[in-house]
N, C-alpha and C positions, 0 to 999 in steps of 0.2 A: 468129405469134411463140410458139405453144404448144410446138412441137417443140424449139426450142433449149433449153427449160427442162429437158428430160428428163435430160441429163447431170448437172445439179446435183441433181435429185431422187434420182438413183441413188447419191448419197453416203451413203445411210442404212446403218446398221451391218448387216452380213450375219449370217445365222445361222451359228453355229459347229458346228451339228450335221451339216453336209455340207461336203465339200471345195470350196473356191472354184473357179469356172471362170476361164479366162484373163482375161475382162473384169473379173472380180472381183479377180483378182490385180493387174491393172493399177491398179485403183482403190485397192487396199491400198498398192501401191508409191507411187502418186501422192500419197496422203494422208500417207505417212511420209517422202517424199523431202524433202530440203532444197532441191532445185532447183525452180524454178518450171516447171510443165508447163502449156502454153497450147495449146489446140486451136481452130482457126479454119476458116472455110469459104473458098470462092473469092473472096468479097467482103471477106476479112480481118475478118469479124465473129467475135468470140470466142464459142466454144461451150462451152468448159470451161477452168477454171483450178483449180489446187490451192491448198491452204493456204499453201504456200511462196511463191506469187505475192503473197499479201497482205503477207508479211514483206518481200519483195524490192522491190515497187513501192509499198507503202504504201496501196494501195486495198483496200477490202473486196471480197470475191468478188462480192457483189451489185452493186457499182459497176462491175466490169469485165465482167460477163456481158452479152452482146449488144451490146457496144460495139466500135468499130473498134480493131484491135490497134495502130493508129498512136498511140493515146493513150499507149502505153508507150514511145514513141520521141520524141526531140527533133524539132522541127518541120523541121529541115533534112534529116532522113532520110526523112520521110514520103513525099515525091514519088518518091524513088528506090525506096522499097519498092513503091509502087503500080506503077511502071514495070516492076520486076523480076517482080512477080506476073503482070502483064498479059502480059509477054513469054513467060514460061514457059507460061501457059495457052494461048497461041497456037501456040508452037513445040514445047513439051514438052522443050526442051533446057535442061540445067543449064549455066550459064556458069561455075560455080565449085562447089566441094564444099559440101555442106549440113551438114557436120559441123564442130563447134567453130568456128563463125563468130564472130569478135570484132566486137561492135557496141557501141553506146552506148544505155543505157536511160535512161528519164525517170521519176524518182520523183514521187510525188504532190505532194511539197513543192516541186517544180521543180528538184530537184538531179539532175544528170546523173551517171551512173556506168557503168563498163565492165561489159559482160556477155559471156558466151560462149553462143552459141545453136547447138543441133543440131536440124535439121529432119527430119521424116519425113512420108511421104505415103501415104495409102491412098484407094481409090476406093469410095464407097458409092453404088451405082446409077450415075447419071451425074454425081454430085457428087464433087469432089475435096476431101478433108479433110486439112489440114496440122496436124501436131503438133510443137510446138517445146519443147525442154527448155532452159530459160534458167538460167544460173548467174551469180550475182554474183561477179565475179573481182576486185573492188576490192582486197581484201586480198592475193590471190595475186600481183597485179602489183606490189604494194609489198613483197612478201617476197623473200627470197633464193631463188635457183634451187632449192637443195636443199629448202627448206621448201615451195616450190611443188610439187615432185615428190612430196614426202611427203603433202601434202594431196590431190593427185590420186589417190594410192594408197589413202589411208585415209579420205578425207572421207565417202564413202558408208557406210563400215562403222562408224567410230569416233564421228563427230560428228553423223550425220544422223538416227539412229533412236532413239526411246525404248525400242525393243525390245532384248533382249539378243542381240548378234551375236557369234558366237565362231568361231574357226578352230582345229580340233583335228587332231591326227595320227591316222592310221589304221595299224594297227587298235587301238592302245592308248588312243586318245582323249585324249591329253594336250593341255592348253590351250596353244596357240601365240600366239593373239591374242584379246583380249576388248575390247569397247567399253565406253563409259561407261554405256550402258544396262544392261549386265550387272552392273557394279559397283553401280549404283543398285538393280537388281532384287534382287540376292542379298545385298548388304551387304559383299561381299568386294572388296578392292582388287585391281588387276591383279597386283601383286607377290605377293599371297597365293595366287593360283591358277595363274599361268603355270608350266608344266612339271608340273602335277599333273593327276590324273584326277578326275572328279566323285565317284568313290567315295572318293578320299582326303580330300576335304573334306566328305564325308557330305552331298552335295547332294541326291541322289535319295531320296525317301521309299520308293518301291518300285523294286527293281533290275530285275526281269524285263521290264517294258515297254521299258526302255532297251536291253536286250540285243536285243530284237526290232527296235527302231528301227535299231540298228547293223547287224544282219543285212540289213535292207531296203535301207539305204544302200549296203552293199557289193555286194548282189546286183542291186538294181534301180536303184541310182544316186541315189535320192531318197526322201524321205517328206514327206507333207503334213498339217499340222494335227493331229498326234498330241497328245492331252491327257495330262498327267501332273501329278504333284504334286512340288514341290521344297521344300527346307528352307533358309531364309535363315541367315545367320551368327548371328542372334539366336535361332534356333530356331523362328521362325514358319513355319507350313506354308501355302504358297500354291499357286495353280493356274496352269498355263501350257499353251500349245500350241506345238509345235516343228515347224518345216519345215526339212529339211536336204537338202543335195545333196553328192554326191561330186565333188571337183575335184582336179586335179593341178597342183601349183605347184612349179616347178623340178624336175620329174620325180618329185616325191613325192606320194603320195596323201594328200589332206586331206578333212576334212568341214567344210563351211561351214553353220552352222545359225543360224536366227532364232527366238528364243523370245519369244512375246507373252504378257504377263501377263493372265490372264482371271479373276483372283481376284474382282474386283468383279462381273463377270458371273455367276460361280458363286454368289457370295453373294446377288446379286439373284435368281437362279433359286431359291435355297434360300428366300429371303424370299417369293418369289412362291408357292412350294409351301406355305410356312407360312401365307401369306395365304389361299390356297385353303382350307386346313384351318380357318382362323379364320372365313372366310365361311360355310363349310358348318356350322360348329358355333355360329354366332352366333344369339342369341335374336331379333335383329332380322331382319326380312324384307329380303333383299338380292336384288333382281330386275334382270336385264339385259333391255334391250329395244332393238329396232332403231329406226331413224328413222321407219319407217312404223307404229310403235306395237305391234309384235309382241313377245311375251315370248320371250326367248332363253336366259335362265338363271333358276333357281329354287332357292333353298336351303331347308334344313330349317326355318329361322325363318319363311320365307314360307309354308310348308305349315302350320305351327302357327298363325300369325296369321290367314291367309286361309282355311284349311280345304281348299284344293286341293292334290292331290299334284303332283309335278313333271310326271308324264305327262299330267295333266289340264290343266296350265297352259301348258306349253311350246308355242309356236306359236300360242297364242290371243292375240287383241288385248287390250291392257292395259285397255281399256274394260270388260272383264269384271269389274273390281274397282271401277268408278266408278259413282256414282249417275247416273241419266238426266239430272237437271238440271245435272250437272257436265260432261257430254260436250263442251260448248262450250269448256271450259277446256283440254282436251287439246291441240288444235292450237296454241294459244298457248304451252303449255309446250314442245312439240316445236320450235317456231320459236326459242324462247329457247335451247334446247340446241344447235340448229344454229348459232346465233351465238356458241357457245362460252361461254354464260353458265351459272353454277351457281345452283341453287335450294336455299337453305339453310333447314332446319327449317320447312318449309311444312306448317302444320297443316290437316288436312282430314278428310273423312269417307269411308270406304271400306266396301264391302259384302263380307261373308264368303260362303262357299259356302252356308251355311245361311240366308242372307238377313239375318242380324243386322248392324246398322250398328255400326261401331267408329270411334273417333277415332284418327288416326295422325299422327305427325310425320314428314314425308318430306324427305329431302335427295337431290337429283338432280344428277348430274354427267355431262358428256359423256364418251364413251369414244372414244379415238383409236387409229388404227392406227400402224404403225411410221413412216409418213411424216407423221404429225401430222394426218391427215384424220379428221374426226368420222364415226364409223360407227354410233354408237348411244348409249345412255345407261345409267347404273347408278343405281338408286333404292334407298336404304336407308330402310326404314319401321319405326317403333317404335309399338307399340300403347300409346297414352296415354289410353285410355278411363277407366281407374281414376284416373289422375292428374288428368284433366279434372274428374272427379266431386269429387275431393278439393279441387282448385283452386277449383271453384265454391263449395264449402262454406267454404273458406278466404277467398275473396273476400267472401262474405257476412259472415263473421265480421270480416274486416279492415275492411269498410265500416262495420260497427257500431262497431268500435273506433276507426276513423278519425274517425267522426262525434263520438264521445265526446271524443277528443283535440282535434279541431278546434274544437268548441264549448265546451270546458271553460273555466271562468272563471279557472283557475289556469294558470300557465306550465308546460308539459311539454316536456322535452327529453331527448335522449340525447347523451352526451358521452364521449369517450375519455379515457384516463388523462392524456394530454398536453394536454387542453383542446380538442380538435377536435370541433366540434358535428356530430352525425350527423343529427339531426332536431330541429325546433322547431315548436311550434304557434302559431297567431295570437295567443293571449293573451300568450305570452312576447315576441313581436315588439312588441306594443303596450306591454307593461310596460317594455321597454327603449327604446322610442321610435324603432324603426327602421321603414323603409317596406315591407319585404318579408322573407319568410323567407330568400330567397337572400342578401340583404344581410347579415342577421344571421349566417348560416352561414359567411360568409367570415371571421368573426372567431374569435379564440382565446379560449376561456372564461377561462382563467387570466390571460392577458396583457392582454386588452381589456375584460373585463367585471368581474372582481373588483377592488375598490379596492386590496386588498392581496393580491398573488399568494401570499405566504407563508401566508396563512390557508387557501387552498385546498390547498396542499401539506400543511399540518398536518392538514387534514380527510382527505385521502387516506391519510396515514400512520395515522390513527386508525381510519378506517372503510373502508379500501380493500377488505378481504376479509371484512367482516361481512355477516350476512344482510341487514340493512337499517339505515337511520338515519332518525331522526324529529326533527322540530322543531329542526333546527340553524339558527342564524342567521348571516347574512353580509351584507356591504355590497357592492352592485354599483354600477357606473357606467353611467348611461344614455348614449344617443347625444349628448344635449345637455350632457353633463358632470354632470348632477345625480346625486347619490348617493341610493340607495334602500336601505331595509332589507328583506331577504327572509328568509323561513323556508322551508327546503328539507327535503323528505322523499323518500326513494327507496331504491334498493338497487343493489349491483353486479351485473353480468351476467358470468358466467364462461364461458370457452371449454371445449371438451371435456377439455383437459388441465389444467383447473382454474386456468388463468391468467386474469387480468382482461381482459375484452373492452371493456366500457364501463359507464357508469352510466346508469340510468333515474331521472329526478328530477322531482318536482313542486315548483314554486316559488310561494310566495304573497307578494305585495307587502304588507309590514307597515308601510310608511312612514306611511300615513294613520292606521293604528291606533296606532302608536307616538306620532305627533303628538297624537292625541286623548287617549292615556293621559297624556302629559306635560301637556296642557291640563287634563285632569281632576284630576291631582295638584296642579297650580298652583291650579285653582279651589277644590279642597278646602282647600288651605293658606290661600288668600286668605279663604275663608269662615270658617275657624277663627280666623284673625287678626282678621277683621271682627267675629266674635262677641265676642272678647276686647275689642277696641277699643270696641265698642258698649256692652258691660257697664261698662267703666271710665268711658266718657263719661257713661253714665246716672247712676252714683253721683257722679261728679265734678260733674255739673250740679246735683244737689241741693245740694251743698256751695256751689257758686258762687252759686246762687240766694239762699242765706242770706247770703253775703258781700255780694252786690250789694244785696239788700233792706236790710240793716242799714246799708250805706253811704248809701242814700237817706235813711234815718232820721237817721243822724248828720249828714248834710249839712244837714238842716233845723234841727238843734239846736246846731250849733257857733257859730252867731251870727257875731260879728265876729272870732273867734279865727282869725287867718290861719294860724297854725302847725298847728292841728288841721284846718283846712280842707284844707291841702296834704296832710296825712296821709290824710284821707278820700279825696281825689282820687287819691292814689297807690294806695290800696287798691282803688278802683273801676277805675282803669286796669289794674292787675294782674289783677283779676278778669275784666275784659272781654277782655284778651289770652288768659287761660286759657279763657274761654268760646269765643273764636275757635278755639283749638286743639282744644277738644272738638267744635266744629262740623266741623272737618276730619276728625277721627276718625269722627264720625257719617256724614260724606259718604262716607268710604272703606267703612264697614261697611254703607252703604245703609240706615241707620236714621234718616237726617235727614228731617224732614218737608218734602215738596216740594209746590209749588203749580203743577202742570203747566198749560201754556197752549199754544195753537197759535202757532207761531213761524215767521217767515220768516228762515231762516238767513242769507240774503244781507243782509237788513237788520241782523241782529245783528252780522255781521262788519263791515259798513260803519260801524255805530254805534261799535264799539270800535276802529276803525282809527286814529283820532287818538291815542287813549290808548296804543295799541301803539307808535306812533312815538316817544312820550316814554319808553316803557319800554325798548325795545331799543336806543335810541341812534342816532346819526347814521352810525356806521361799518357798520351792517347795513342792507342793502337789503330793503325790504318789497315783496313782489309779491302782489297780490290777483287771483285769477282766479275769477270767479263765473259760474255757469251762469245765463243769463237766465231760463229757464222753470223754475226750481228749485221742487220740491214743498215742501209745508209739513210740519213735524214738531211733535210735541206733547212739550214738555219744560218744565222750570222755567227761565225766562229768566235769573234770577239765577245759577243754577248753570252755565248755558251760558257766561255771561260769565266765571265763575271758570275754566271749562275752557280757554277761549281764552287767558286771561291767564296761567294756570299753564304751558300749553304754550309760549307765547311767551317767558316768562321762562326756561323750561328750555332752549329753543333759543338764547336770548341767551347764557346761561352756557356753552353748548357751542361758541360762536364768540368767544373772547376777542380775536381779531385781526380781527374783522369777518367778514362773509359775506353770505348771502342767506337770508331767511326768506320762504317762500311759503305762502299760505293759499288753498285751492281748495275749491270746492263743485261737486257734480255729482249728477245723478240716476243711480242704478245699480239693477240687478236682481241679487240674490244667487241663484245657481243651486244645484242639488244638489251640484255639485262643491265649491263653497265651503262648503256646509253640512257635507259629509262631513269636511272638513279643519279645521273650527272648532267645537269643542264648544259646544253650546247655541244655535248659530245656527239660523235658519229661513229658508227661501227667500222671495222676494217683493220688492216695491219698497221701496227705501231711499233716503235722502239721505246722500251722503258728504261729510264735512268732513275735508280733509287738511291737515296742518301739517307742512311739510318745511323742513329747514335744511341748510346745507353745513358743519356743524360737525365735531367730532372723531369722532363716531360712537360706537358701543358694540359690545363683543364679545358672543358668545352667552351667556356667564355673566352679564354685566350685564343683558342683555335679560330673562333669566329671573327677575331679582330686582327690576327697576326699579319695579314696582307695589307692592312690600311697604312697609308703614309704617316710617318712620325709616331706610330704606335710602337712602344718598346717596353720590355719588362726589365731592362737594364737600369742601373743606377744613373742618376743625372750626370751628363758629361761623358758617358761611356758608349753612346750610340745615338745615331740620328733617327732611327726608326724607319729608314728607307731601304735597308738591305733586302728584306723579304718582299717589300713593295716592288722593288726593281725586278726581283726574280719573277714575281707574278706577271708584271707587264711584259717582260722579255718572252716568257713562255707563251702568253696569249698572242703577242705580236708575231711569233713564229708558228702560229696555228697549233700550239700544243695545249695540254691540260696538266694541271698540277693539283695533287691531292695530298693532304697531310693527315697522318694518323698518329695520335698521341694520347697518353694517359699520364697523370701525375705519378712520378716515380718509375715509369716504365719506358722512358725514352721517347724518341720521335722518329718517324719515317716520312720522308717526302718522296712521292712517286710522280715522276714527270713522264708524260707520253708525247712523243713526236711522231707525226705521220711518217710511215716508211716511204721512201722514194725509189723509183726504178732507175733514176739517173745514176751515172757512175762518177767517180772522183775526177776532178779536172786534172789534166796532164801538167799544167804549169800555172803560175800566178803572175799577174802583171806587176811591174815595178813602177812606182810613181817617179816622174821626172823631177829634177831639181828645179826649184822655183826660179823663173827668169822673166824678164819683162818683154816688151815688144812695142811696135809702132802702130798697131791696128786701132780702129775706132770702136769704142764700146758705148752702147746706150744703157745707162744705169737707171733702173726704176726702183725706188725705195721711198715709202711714205714717211719713214722715221727720219727727221731732218738731220739729227746729229750723226746717225749711222750713215746716211747718204753722203754727208760732207766728208766723213772720215774715209769711206770707201773711195770716193772720188779722189781724195788726196793721195791714198796709197797707190791707186792705179796711175795717176799722173806722174808720181815719182818714179814709177817703173817704166815710163815712156809712152804710155797709152794716151790716146785722145779720148776724153770722156764727155758724153752728152748726158746731162742730168735731167731726170724727169721725176716730179714729185708724185705723179699718179698716172692712171691708165690713160686719161684723155690727153695729157701732155705727151705721153710716150707715143700714142697713135699719131698725134699731130706731127711730131718730130719725124716718125718713120715715113710719113707721107711726103716729106720734103725731099724730092728727088735730087736736090743739089748736094745732099749730105750722104757720105759713104758710111755705112754701118756694118761692121764685121761680126759683132757679137751683142746679143741682148742679155744683160745681167739683171735679173728681176727677182724681187721678193715673191714668194708663192702666195702668201695670205695678205690680201689687200682689200680695201673697201670696194664695193661694187663689182669688181671683176678680179678673179684670181690670176696668178702668174701664168698658168698653163693656157687659159683662154686668151690672155693677152698675146702670148707667144704664137698661138694659132692665127690670130688676126694679123700680126706683124709678118709672119711667114707668108701669108697670102699676098702681102704687099711686096715683100722682099724674099723670094724663094730661097736664096742662098744664105739667109741669115742663120747664124748658129745661136743656140740658146744655152744659158747657164743660170740655174735657179739658186736662190739662197733663202734660207729660212731657219728659224729656231723652232718652228711648229709645223711639221709636215703632216697633213691630213692623210689618213689611211686610204681614203677614197681616191685621192689624187695618185697615190702610189700604185693602187690596184689598177688604175686606168692607164698606166704606162708612161707617166710623165718622166720617170727616171730610167727607162729601159732603152735599149738599143742606142746607146751613145749619150743619153741624157745624163748630166751631172748635176750635183748639188753641193753648195758650200754650206756646211752646217754652222749656224750661229751658236755661240760666239766664235769667231775665227781670228786667226793671227794674220799678219801681213804675208808671211810665207805661205800659209794655207791658201789664202785668197789668190795670190799670184800663181801658185801651182795649179789650181783648178782652172783659172782663166787660160793659162798656157795650154793645158791639156785639152780643153774644149776647142781652142782655136786651131790646134794641130790635129784635131780629130778628123778622119776621112768622112764621117757622116755629115751630110750637109746640114741637117737639123733634126731633132727628135720629133718634131711635130709631123714632118713628112713621113718619118719612119713609122709613127703610130698610125697615120692614115693609110699607109700601104698595107698594114696587117689586116 
């Protein structure tokens, strides 16, 4: 089957540098003919078809080659064809003319159409070859007789060829007929040229060659493939080849010529010539090689890169340039080239003539002949030794930079003007809560990250072309929707034309810092308010102590006067309510004296549960959820009850139409994350007490003010604004933390955290003795005159001997008098120049058996922490009643501890 393929392979474009031979002329005519030309052997197997056959029968040439010619006939003609061929081969006789036989053809689509076939025969060896010229006469049969005759006359000239076909008179060469190919090629219409000579339309660029062509036609009868240049109607200079023959029509000499446009070929040749110059002058090594690995071409670039001259390299194996350990790669490369594969930018090492190794980037392509057969390869090699060295240094630098960026604790990113992220580091991914860099880079910085896109546009407007920008703040939105505050620092990166390329930015999450700053400001504000409240309460307690004391005295003296008794009781009740108010202020300011004890929070909640039911009412559901193995805490039990009651009342007032109140306990571990977000907190084991309601909730502004004294959202007359302030102070005084979570319409949750203690619950509780008097001597130190006089009066009425001192100096002077017996020092804690504890230490140094009892309405935390009230030390909290004062005095005098100052020194 290999021989029948040769006619098809012969269709390759012929060289125009020599005159075509008859076989070549046949091929040219066959390719340009509008009629189908079909060649077949004695078995009716198709050996050749031209392009027109594709158009006429609808089959591709490859589909018709080597197939029975009967495929182009209706089925009812096929047997007759076989019989006719067999009969002719046996007898050699033609039973009819083989010219212009009218038959029916079969299109690939199944459509039958009329054709006209002319057959020819020639013998090749012992084989007979038949060639048929097939014309589709469908239109001709449908046309009028005159149109049919006209098409028969002009079809081959006017409509069949893309070449310019002309008929001119001789010897003046005026155009008599031109085809469409001529008009397409020159741009002139037939009307513009008929009756004119080429010179009259300025067609020829050079006149002399055409005079020679005319002489050859007149003397020799024809010319073949003469090249010339012609000018189109638009003035474009193009190239053509002309073949002409002298003919006689109606007794007149004429010249029939065919002009083929070779402009594209000439340009290709010029480009090839230019390419050859480029190859030779290229700095890259361009080397041709055969399929057996021999060097066939060698340019100046190859000589410079490899060090071999062309004479030294040509004919040598390409392994001349390859390292010994790379020789095994060469056969594989050659095999890939044989498979028509290209090898692009293959980086490897080559050896120069001087033995020096160089890095090269090689691209290898197969080289094909005119028939498309691979005959070799072309390799373009570029010396990249210096580039590789620079790349290695750059990679090292980039690796260090990449490590810095990758491990940086701050977010680092590159972003375009329109918000497209070009690069992000892991810290930025974590900051924004995404799973990967790829996921984050699919977002637009302006549309998806910035809370307010306008703020980024403003930033670009102000800083788009500045050298850098520092410490700018913005609000971003995380993947989970949470807003974070960031501080960004960076600079714009410009293109070579000074236009903006992108921004390089460092971003620091400031959310925790801002939260801590707000907490610090709130804590400082609360501390300042607490100091003010504590100071006021201290002074107010002194006044209340006087009022309550004198009320006790008056109550003993009014006798049966009911009117005066009611006045005294009203005075006492007012003083007691005022005292309760000062206690709340002291609780907020954390100046209240506490008596911490180990507490089971579950038991405390259970104990107050019944009372809470009465407080919140029947329209509010109370839910208690207690963790069974809850740890113990150390706090003041009475204060804890106040906290629970105040929070419950606050929740009740937030649910006027009913709702749900939930109290929950749990063991929790506060980690470093919580500590970073909450100022003053420390990590470790805690017990959580949560109080939640389904009430109206609070906005952020209310949340920021709710712990401040006298702040309330209730109507006038319905609250003092001290409830939550007292809760805040009590929690802080007991080393706990309180956090509130609320949104309008979604209720409120207070979470309280007390440090867990390893201590166990006490086995029993002490009972206070009944107030009674005595005969001992008491040194009374109080700088407030009215309170000192009242206290002295109450003690004297109870039988005690009282030594009054208005200050520290007076008290020390009295204690130094050895003639006086002193059993107990009753002193205020906060006094000018020297506090009560320091006074007690000095007096105990003088009188080692002296017992100490403190009194104050303002007990400083520092004094408490230093142990003034531990190991037997007692305090009378102002304002006090007569019974409370006498009870504490008797308790201290009966105490086995000699004095708390000694006890504190012994620790």
